[in-house]
C-alpha positions as CSV (number, residue, x, y, z in Angstrom):
1,M,44.2,8.8,-22.9
2,I,44.6,10.5,-26.0
3,K,41.8,7.5,-27.5
4,K,39.3,8.0,-24.4
5,C,39.8,12.1,-25.4
6,L,39.4,11.3,-29.3
7,T,36.1,9.2,-28.4
8,L,34.3,11.7,-25.8
9,M,34.7,14.6,-28.4
10,K,33.3,12.6,-30.8
11,V,30.1,12.0,-28.7
12,Q,30.1,15.8,-27.8
13,L,30.6,17.2,-31.1
14,G,27.7,14.7,-32.5
15,G,25.6,16.0,-30.0
16,I,26.5,19.8,-30.9
17,I,26.0,19.2,-34.3
18,F,23.4,16.1,-35.3
19,S,21.9,14.6,-32.0
20,G,18.4,14.6,-32.2
21,Q,17.9,17.3,-35.0
22,F,17.1,15.4,-37.8
23,G,14.5,12.9,-38.7
24,T,14.8,9.0,-38.4
25,K,13.9,8.5,-42.4
26,Q,16.6,8.7,-44.9
27,G,14.8,11.5,-47.2
28,Q,13.8,13.8,-44.0
29,K,17.6,13.3,-42.4
30,A,18.1,14.0,-45.8
31,T,16.4,17.1,-46.6
32,K,17.1,18.9,-43.3
33,I,21.2,18.3,-43.2
34,A,20.8,20.2,-46.3
35,S,18.7,23.1,-44.8
36,M,21.4,23.3,-41.9
37,A,23.9,23.3,-44.0
38,I,22.6,26.5,-45.9
39,V,22.1,28.0,-43.1
40,M,25.7,27.7,-41.6
41,G,26.9,28.5,-45.4
42,L,24.7,32.0,-45.1
43,V,26.6,32.4,-41.4
44,G,30.0,31.8,-42.8
45,L,29.6,34.9,-46.3
46,V,28.4,37.4,-43.6
47,F,31.5,36.8,-41.7
48,V,33.2,36.5,-45.3
49,F,31.7,39.6,-46.6
50,Y,32.8,41.7,-43.5
51,S,36.5,40.5,-43.3
52,A,37.1,40.7,-46.9
53,L,35.4,44.8,-46.9
54,I,37.4,45.7,-44.2
55,T,40.6,44.1,-45.4
56,F,40.3,46.2,-49.0
57,A,39.7,49.1,-47.0
58,Y,42.7,49.2,-45.2
59,V,44.7,48.3,-48.2
60,I,43.4,50.8,-50.1
61,M,44.5,52.9,-47.2
62,G,47.8,51.9,-46.9
63,M,47.7,50.2,-43.7
64,E,48.1,46.7,-45.1
65,D,50.6,45.9,-42.6
66,S,47.7,46.3,-39.7
67,V,45.1,44.4,-41.2
68,M,46.1,40.9,-40.6
69,P,47.2,41.6,-36.2
70,L,43.4,43.2,-36.6
71,M,41.8,40.3,-37.8
72,M,43.4,38.2,-35.9
73,T,42.6,40.3,-32.4
74,A,39.2,40.4,-33.8
75,A,39.2,36.6,-34.1
76,S,40.0,37.0,-30.4
77,L,38.5,39.1,-29.2
78,M,34.5,37.3,-30.6
79,I,35.8,34.3,-29.3
80,L,36.1,36.0,-25.9
81,F,33.1,37.7,-25.7
82,T,31.0,34.7,-27.2
83,T,32.6,31.8,-25.1
84,M,33.2,33.9,-21.8
85,A,28.9,32.8,-21.0
86,K,29.0,28.9,-22.5
87,A,32.8,27.9,-21.8
88,S,32.2,27.4,-18.1
89,N,28.8,25.8,-18.4
90,F,30.1,23.3,-21.1
91,I,32.2,22.5,-19.3
92,F,31.2,22.4,-15.5
93,S,26.9,21.9,-15.9
94,T,26.8,19.1,-18.4
95,K,23.8,16.4,-17.8
96,D,26.5,13.9,-18.1
97,N,28.8,14.3,-15.6
98,D,27.2,11.8,-13.0
99,L,27.8,9.5,-16.0
100,L,31.8,10.4,-16.7
101,M,32.9,10.4,-13.3
102,S,31.2,6.8,-13.0
103,L,33.7,5.7,-16.1
104,P,37.6,5.0,-16.2
105,V,38.1,7.6,-17.1
106,T,40.3,11.2,-15.9
107,N,39.7,14.5,-15.2
108,W,42.2,15.3,-17.7
109,A,40.5,13.2,-20.3
110,V,36.8,15.0,-19.5
111,I,38.4,18.4,-19.5
112,V,40.7,18.1,-23.0
113,S,37.6,16.3,-24.7
114,R,35.2,19.8,-23.9
115,F,37.9,22.3,-24.1
116,A,38.6,20.7,-27.5
117,S,35.6,20.4,-28.3
118,L,34.9,24.1,-28.1
119,Y,38.2,24.9,-29.9
120,L,37.4,23.3,-33.1
121,Y,33.9,25.4,-33.0
122,E,36.0,28.4,-32.4
123,A,38.8,27.8,-34.9
124,V,36.0,27.7,-37.4
125,I,34.9,30.8,-36.4
126,T,38.6,32.1,-36.6
127,A,39.4,30.7,-39.8
128,I,36.4,32.2,-41.3
129,I,37.1,35.8,-40.3
130,M,40.9,35.3,-40.9
131,V,41.1,33.6,-44.2
132,P,39.2,36.1,-46.5
133,A,41.3,38.6,-45.1
134,L,44.3,36.7,-46.1
135,V,42.9,35.9,-49.5
136,V,42.0,39.9,-50.4
137,Y,45.6,40.3,-48.9
138,C,47.7,38.1,-51.1
139,V,45.3,39.4,-54.1
140,M,46.3,43.0,-53.5
141,C,49.6,43.0,-52.1
142,G,51.0,39.5,-52.7
143,P,53.0,38.5,-49.8
144,Q,56.2,36.2,-49.5
145,L,55.4,32.4,-48.9
146,L,56.7,32.5,-45.9
147,F,54.0,35.3,-44.6
148,I,51.1,32.8,-46.0
149,F,52.5,30.0,-44.5
150,E,52.9,31.8,-41.0
151,V,49.1,32.8,-41.0
152,V,47.6,29.7,-42.1
153,L,49.6,27.9,-39.4
154,S,48.7,30.6,-36.9
155,L,45.2,30.0,-37.4
156,L,46.0,26.9,-35.3
157,F,46.9,28.9,-32.4
158,V,44.5,32.0,-32.6
159,P,41.8,30.2,-30.5
160,L,43.4,28.7,-27.6
161,I,44.2,32.2,-25.2
162,P,41.1,33.7,-25.7
163,L,39.2,30.3,-24.5
164,A,41.8,29.5,-22.4
165,I,40.8,33.6,-20.7
166,A,37.2,33.3,-21.4
167,T,36.8,29.8,-19.4
168,L,38.5,31.4,-16.7
169,I,36.4,34.6,-16.3
170,G,33.4,32.4,-16.8
171,I,34.5,30.0,-13.6
172,V,35.0,33.0,-11.9
173,I,31.9,34.8,-12.6
174,S,29.7,31.6,-12.3
175,F,31.6,31.0,-8.7
176,I,30.8,34.8,-7.7
177,A,26.8,34.2,-8.7
178,A,26.7,30.4,-7.2
179,R,26.9,32.6,-3.8
180,F,23.8,35.1,-4.6
181,K,20.2,34.2,-4.7
182,Y,20.1,35.1,-8.3
183,K,23.4,33.7,-9.7
184,N,22.4,34.0,-13.4
185,L,21.4,38.0,-12.6
186,V,25.5,38.5,-12.7
187,I,26.9,36.9,-15.6
188,M,24.1,38.5,-17.8
189,V,24.3,41.9,-16.3
190,L,28.1,41.5,-17.4
191,G,27.3,39.6,-21.1
192,T,24.9,42.2,-21.4
193,A,27.2,45.4,-20.5
194,A,30.0,44.0,-23.0
195,F,27.5,43.3,-25.8
196,L,26.5,46.8,-25.8
197,G,30.1,48.3,-25.2
198,I,31.2,46.6,-28.0
199,M,28.1,47.9,-30.5
200,Y,28.7,51.1,-29.3
201,F,32.5,50.8,-30.7
202,S,31.4,49.7,-33.7
203,F,29.0,52.7,-34.4
204,T,30.9,54.8,-33.5
205,M,33.9,54.0,-35.3
206,P,32.0,54.7,-38.9
207,S,32.0,58.3,-37.9
208,M,36.0,58.6,-38.6
209,D,36.8,59.3,-42.2
210,E,39.5,57.9,-43.8
211,E,42.4,60.3,-42.6
212,A,41.0,60.2,-39.0
213,L,41.5,56.3,-39.1
214,M,44.9,56.7,-40.5
215,E,46.0,58.4,-38.2
216,I,44.5,56.6,-35.0
217,N,45.8,52.7,-36.9
218,D,48.6,53.8,-34.7
219,L,47.1,54.4,-31.8
220,L,44.5,51.5,-32.0
221,M,47.4,48.4,-32.6
222,G,49.0,49.9,-29.9
223,A,46.4,49.9,-27.8
224,I,45.7,46.5,-29.1
225,T,49.3,45.6,-28.1
226,R,49.0,47.1,-24.6
227,L,45.4,45.3,-24.0
228,Y,46.3,41.8,-25.5
229,P,50.0,41.3,-25.1
230,P,50.3,38.4,-27.3
231,A,49.2,40.5,-30.6
232,A,52.1,42.3,-29.9
233,L,54.3,39.0,-30.7
234,Y,52.1,38.0,-33.7
235,F,52.4,41.2,-35.4
236,S,56.2,41.4,-34.7
237,G,56.4,37.9,-35.9
238,L,54.5,38.4,-38.9
239,N,56.9,41.0,-39.7
240,G,60.1,39.1,-39.7
241,S,60.8,38.4,-36.0
242,A,61.1,34.2,-36.2
243,A,61.5,34.4,-32.2
244,A,58.8,36.6,-31.5
245,Y,56.2,34.4,-33.9
246,L,57.8,31.1,-31.9
247,G,57.1,32.7,-29.0
248,Y,53.5,33.4,-29.7
249,L,53.1,29.8,-30.6
250,I,54.5,28.4,-27.3
251,L,52.6,31.1,-25.1
252,S,49.5,30.2,-26.8
253,V,50.2,26.5,-26.2
254,A,51.4,27.5,-22.6
255,V,48.2,29.5,-21.3
256,A,46.1,27.2,-22.3
257,G,47.8,24.1,-21.3
258,V,48.0,26.0,-17.5
259,I,44.4,26.5,-17.5
260,I,43.7,23.2,-18.6
261,A,45.7,21.6,-15.7
262,L,44.4,23.6,-13.6
263,I,40.7,23.1,-14.2
264,A,41.6,19.0,-14.1
265,W,43.3,19.8,-10.9
266,R,40.3,20.9,-9.3
267,F,37.7,19.5,-11.7
268,N,35.7,17.9,-9.1
269,R,35.8,20.7,-6.6
270,L,34.6,22.9,-9.1
271,I,31.1,21.2,-10.3
272,A,30.6,21.3,-6.3
273,A,31.3,24.7,-5.9
274,L,29.9,25.9,-9.7
275,S,26.5,24.3,-8.8
276,A,26.0,25.8,-5.2
277,H,22.8,27.7,-4.8
278,K,22.2,30.4,-2.1
279,V,18.8,29.3,-0.5
280,K,16.2,31.3,1.8
281,G,16.0,30.4,5.7
282,N,13.2,32.1,6.7
283,F,10.3,29.8,4.8
284,K,6.7,31.1,5.5
285,M,3.6,29.3,4.7
286,T,1.4,31.3,3.3
287,R,-2.0,30.8,2.0
288,L,-1.8,29.1,-1.5
289,K,-3.0,30.2,-4.5
290,T,-4.5,28.5,-7.7
291,G,-4.8,29.5,-11.6
292,S,-4.9,28.2,-14.8
293,A,-3.2,25.9,-16.7
294,F,-2.0,28.0,-19.1
295,S,-0.8,30.7,-16.3
296,A,1.0,27.2,-14.4
297,L,2.5,26.7,-17.9
298,L,3.6,30.5,-18.5
299,A,5.0,30.5,-14.9
300,R,7.4,27.4,-16.0
301,E,7.8,29.0,-19.0
302,F,9.8,32.4,-17.3
303,K,11.2,30.0,-14.6
304,R,13.1,27.7,-17.2
305,Y,13.6,31.2,-19.4
306,F,15.8,32.9,-16.7
307,S,17.4,30.0,-15.6
308,S,19.3,29.2,-18.6
309,T,22.4,32.3,-19.4
310,V,23.1,31.5,-22.5
311,Y,19.5,31.5,-23.7
312,V,18.7,34.7,-22.3
313,L,21.7,36.3,-23.8
314,N,20.8,35.1,-27.0
315,T,17.4,36.2,-26.8
316,A,16.3,38.8,-24.6
317,L,19.8,41.0,-25.0
318,I,18.8,41.6,-28.7
319,Y,15.6,43.1,-26.8
320,V,17.9,45.4,-24.9
321,L,19.5,46.3,-27.9
322,L,16.5,47.6,-29.2
323,I,15.3,49.7,-26.6
324,A,18.7,51.2,-26.4
325,A,18.7,51.9,-30.0
326,G,15.1,54.0,-29.6
327,I,16.4,55.7,-26.8
328,A,20.3,56.5,-28.7
329,V,18.2,57.6,-31.3
330,F,15.8,60.1,-29.3
331,F,18.2,62.2,-27.6
332,I,20.7,61.9,-30.3
333,D,20.4,65.6,-32.0
334,D,22.4,64.8,-35.4
335,I,22.3,61.5,-36.4
336,E,24.0,62.5,-39.7
337,A,27.2,63.6,-37.4
338,V,27.4,60.8,-35.6
339,L,26.9,58.3,-38.7
340,N,29.0,60.0,-41.0
341,L,26.0,59.5,-43.3
342,P,24.3,62.8,-45.0
343,G,20.3,62.0,-45.7
344,A,20.6,59.4,-42.8
345,N,18.2,61.1,-40.7
346,T,15.6,60.6,-43.3
347,M,16.2,57.7,-44.3
348,I,16.1,56.1,-40.9
349,G,12.4,57.9,-40.4
350,A,11.3,56.4,-43.4
351,L,13.0,52.6,-42.5
352,A,11.8,52.9,-39.4
353,P,9.3,50.1,-39.3
354,I,11.9,48.0,-41.2
355,V,14.7,49.0,-39.0
356,I,12.6,47.9,-35.7
357,A,11.6,45.0,-37.7
358,F,15.3,43.7,-38.1
359,F,15.6,43.5,-34.5
360,A,11.7,41.7,-33.5
361,G,12.2,39.2,-36.8
362,I,15.6,37.8,-35.6
363,T,15.1,37.4,-32.0
364,S,13.1,34.2,-31.1
365,T,13.1,32.5,-27.7
366,T,10.5,29.6,-29.3
367,S,13.3,28.3,-31.8
368,A,15.1,26.8,-28.7
369,A,11.7,26.5,-25.9
370,L,10.9,22.5,-27.1
371,S,14.2,21.6,-27.6
372,L,15.2,22.5,-23.9
373,E,12.6,20.4,-22.1
374,G,15.2,17.6,-23.5
375,K,14.5,14.6,-21.2
376,N,11.9,16.5,-19.1
377,L,9.5,16.1,-22.3
378,W,8.1,13.4,-20.7
379,L,6.7,15.6,-18.2
380,I,4.7,18.0,-20.1
381,A,3.8,15.1,-22.5
382,S,1.7,13.2,-19.5
383,F,0.4,17.3,-18.1
384,P,-3.8,17.1,-18.3
385,V,-3.8,20.0,-20.7
386,R,-3.8,20.0,-24.3
387,S,-0.7,20.0,-26.5
388,I,-1.7,23.4,-28.1
389,T,-2.2,24.7,-24.2
390,V,1.9,24.0,-23.8
391,F,2.9,25.6,-27.1
392,N,0.7,28.8,-26.5
393,A,2.6,29.5,-23.3
394,K,6.0,29.2,-25.3
395,I,4.8,31.8,-27.6
396,A,3.4,33.9,-25.2
397,L,7.0,34.6,-23.4
398,N,8.1,35.5,-26.6
399,L,5.1,38.0,-27.2
400,I,5.1,39.0,-23.5
401,L,9.3,40.0,-23.9
402,G,9.0,41.8,-27.5
403,V,5.8,43.6,-27.8
404,P,6.8,46.0,-25.0
405,C,10.5,46.7,-26.2
406,V,8.7,46.7,-29.9
407,L,6.1,49.2,-28.2
408,I,8.3,51.4,-26.8
409,T,11.3,52.1,-29.5
410,A,8.2,52.7,-32.0
411,I,6.8,55.3,-30.4
412,L,10.2,56.7,-29.6
413,F,11.0,56.6,-33.5
414,A,7.6,57.8,-34.1
415,I,7.9,60.9,-32.1
416,R,12.1,61.7,-32.9
417,F,10.6,61.7,-36.4
418,Q,8.1,63.3,-36.4
419,L,5.9,61.0,-38.4
420,G,2.4,61.0,-39.5
421,A,-0.8,58.8,-38.3
422,A,0.2,56.6,-41.1
423,D,3.7,56.2,-40.8
424,T,3.0,55.8,-37.2
425,A,0.9,53.1,-37.8
426,F,3.1,51.0,-40.1
427,T,6.1,51.9,-37.5
428,I,3.8,50.3,-34.7
429,V,2.1,47.7,-36.6
430,I,4.8,45.8,-39.3
431,P,7.5,45.1,-36.0
432,L,4.7,43.8,-33.8
433,L,4.0,41.3,-36.9
434,Y,7.5,40.5,-37.1
435,T,7.4,39.7,-33.5
436,L,4.4,37.4,-33.9
437,L,5.8,35.5,-36.5
438,A,9.3,35.3,-34.8
439,A,7.7,34.0,-32.2
440,V,4.8,31.5,-33.8
441,G,7.5,30.7,-36.6
442,G,10.2,29.4,-34.1
443,L,8.2,27.3,-32.3
444,F,7.0,26.0,-36.0
445,L,10.6,25.0,-36.9
446,N,11.7,23.4,-33.5
447,I,9.4,21.3,-34.1
448,H,10.7,20.0,-37.5
449,F,14.2,20.4,-35.9
450,P,14.1,19.4,-32.0
451,N,17.4,18.0,-29.5
452,F,15.8,16.4,-27.3
453,S,19.3,14.4,-26.4
454,W,21.9,17.5,-25.4
455,T,23.9,17.5,-22.9
456,N,24.4,21.1,-22.7
457,E,22.1,24.0,-23.3
458,A,24.3,26.0,-26.2
459,A,23.7,22.8,-28.3
460,V,20.3,24.1,-29.0
461,V,19.9,27.5,-28.3
462,K,23.9,28.5,-29.9
463,Q,24.0,25.9,-32.5
464,G,20.9,24.5,-33.3
465,A,19.5,24.5,-36.3
466,A,16.3,26.0,-35.5
467,P,17.2,28.8,-34.1
468,M,19.6,29.1,-37.2
469,I,16.9,29.4,-39.0
470,A,14.8,31.6,-37.2
471,V,17.6,34.5,-36.8
472,F,18.7,34.2,-41.1
473,G,15.3,33.3,-42.3
474,G,14.3,36.5,-40.1
475,M,16.8,38.7,-41.7
476,I,15.8,37.6,-45.2
477,L,12.1,38.1,-44.3
478,V,13.0,42.2,-43.5
479,F,16.0,42.5,-46.3
480,V,13.3,41.9,-48.7
481,P,11.1,44.8,-48.0
482,G,13.5,46.7,-46.8
483,G,15.2,46.2,-50.4
484,F,12.1,47.2,-52.3
485,L,11.6,50.4,-50.5
486,M,14.8,51.6,-51.1
487,L,15.1,50.8,-54.7
488,S,12.0,50.1,-56.2
489,G,10.1,53.3,-56.0
490,I,6.7,51.5,-55.3
491,A,4.8,53.6,-52.4
492,A,5.8,52.7,-48.9
493,P,2.0,52.1,-48.2
494,V,1.7,49.2,-50.9
495,I,4.9,47.9,-49.8
496,Y,3.9,47.6,-46.2
497,G,0.9,46.4,-47.0
498,I,2.0,43.1,-48.8
499,T,4.6,42.7,-46.2
500,A,1.7,42.4,-43.5
501,A,-0.5,40.1,-45.3
502,I,2.5,37.8,-46.4
503,L,3.5,37.7,-42.6
504,I,0.1,36.9,-40.9
505,V,-0.3,34.4,-43.9
506,L,3.1,32.8,-42.8
507,T,2.2,33.0,-39.1
508,V,-1.1,31.5,-39.7
509,L,-0.1,28.9,-41.2
510,C,2.5,28.1,-38.9
511,Y,0.0,28.0,-36.3
512,V,-2.4,26.0,-37.8
513,K,0.6,23.4,-38.2
514,I,1.3,24.1,-34.6
515,A,-2.3,23.4,-33.4
516,R,-2.2,20.2,-35.3
517,T,1.1,19.0,-33.3
518,N,0.6,16.8,-30.5
519,L,3.7,16.1,-28.1
520,L,2.9,12.7,-28.0
521,R,4.5,12.2,-31.4
522,F,8.3,13.1,-29.7
523,M,8.2,10.4,-27.4
524,D,8.5,7.6,-30.4
């Protein structure tokens, strides 16, 4: 069984990381692997920076005993919320279920291999969060070797409980949602609510001064240990209790083992239950309507988009957050008091185009739109329409979702900060250009980094090369003009004018390349 599990894991991890994303030519493959490595490195650096910064602040304030339990809880929560939407889909809704069921492998082997693949992915995230904190803690506090050994060993166990719980929650939500006509709506609403709740807590934390943080630290740790009992064992274990530390390790393995056993026990029935659909029985023939090829393709794109929970939660959720930020800014009277940042009102007003552009620039539905065609690519390639029409439909979906959100938020910012005509124009135009580039540039990237052989949507939506480059490339394109605005002293209209010109040039270049691409090239 172990050999079969390892073989299945190898195939699944290969499908997530490499399958179909790189060219067949050796030079092309090496270049694209290097690009992917750079992007993943940038992602890691962001986590490392914040982990080290928080640890440094806690040690300076004399709360070093809480650092590692806090980081363990942070890693657990991140795993819980990022895995909850995809775990059920990854384990049950894969395209190769029928093939695997026909092979001489047990349900145990399939479940363990898929769970282990998720575990390895989340273990990397755990290490990125906790290792920098441990390094800073060691440099500043000089702990004993036993403490360091316990933390390092615990890195292997931290992902187990949150991953198991996330899988269980995902199964329950999917099971309930399968009984409704629009079953993805339940998952999307819960995922959005959880994300907004986390963001609200994140933005209210900076409003606390150092003394307040020190006062609530005990309350915070108490709340954590009550809501997440394994954290209490972990905290006691790092403070010298060998029994508590051993108990944490055993509990982590036991929880994961029990949930895996339950899933394997009823694996076939769970697949059948989770794949059920609510069907209306009152079908009536009505007048048939005709439309253009573009409108038909656009309708197809919308149907495909909203049929994928992972797809929506990784793209449209950012637009929801953008609208929420605009409404919050519009109704908050004293932004400086809320953020505990003197001059925040003036700064946000001056940087309104960049603030909105950040959300618009990192959100691209097109960066995974082509890859999600998967093995159905031959179908759209055989349509009696030009390839550019298919591409335009994918770009239009991104613009239909993004442009209204950008316009509404820009108007709210302009009214709230009483911007003049020129500033209002920049607040509207600059984010719209970023939205356009995200739509066109995302598709350009997906054409260069396609993955049509995936077995699970998360492989292209969350771990694909094109979406990752689109997100972090968008960040860079926003941070550069933002940095010039804050540090260079150059007039804002000049910077915005140059930024607009660059965005237009990049968009045109990407679109020209897209227009010259034929879908048949991917059929080789």
